[in-house]
N, C-alpha and C positions, 0 to 999 in steps of 0.2 A: 236242213238235209233233206236231200230227194230220197225216195222211198221207191223200191221194185224196179225192174228192168224194164224200160221202155220197149215198144213193139218193134220186132224184126221181121214181121210178116210182109207180104205184097204191099198193104197199105202205107208203110212206111217209105215207100219210094214213089209215091205218087206226090203231085204237088200238095201241100197243106190243106187247100180249100176243097181238094177232091177226097180225102182221105174218111174213112168212117171212123174217126175218132170223136169223141163226146166228152165234154166236160162234166164230170160228176159234183166236184165240189170245187167252185171258182174263187179263186185269193182268200180260202179260209180252211179251217178243220174242225174238226169234233172229237177233242181228245178227252181222256180221262183227267188230265191235269185240270181240265177246265169244267168238269163234270158234265161233260158231252154236249155243251152249249156252243153254238157258232162262237168261233175265233178269229178275227182277221188273221191273214197269213201272207208272206210272198209267194207262197206255193198252191197249186191248183190239182186237184186229182183227175186223171185223164183215162180215159178207157177205150180200147179198139174194139168195135161191136163185130168186127171181122174173127178175131182170135180170143177175145175175151181178156187179154193181160191189160193190168191197168197199173197205173205209176203215179207218183208225184212228181210236179215239176215246176220251175218259175222260168220256163223257157217264151220266149216273146210269141212263139206260133199259137200258145193258148188262146191270145186275143182273136185269133181268124177262127175258133172251132165254135161250133153250136153248144149250148147245155144239153146233156141228157134229158130226155123225156121220163116222167114218172119219178 
């Protein structure tokens, strides 16, 4: 199940390669159910660095986004 509302700022109207979106967790999660250990998942956590919104998705565009730093 996806979580959060995806970005709707001006970044969402740019081509994917030009968006200021970063992947926080690529195809994994860290939930209480797994003792906060990394668990493989179909979903990735994405954040827009322009507006700060983050969401989880399994959309194909995630493969075109860079990982977040730090």
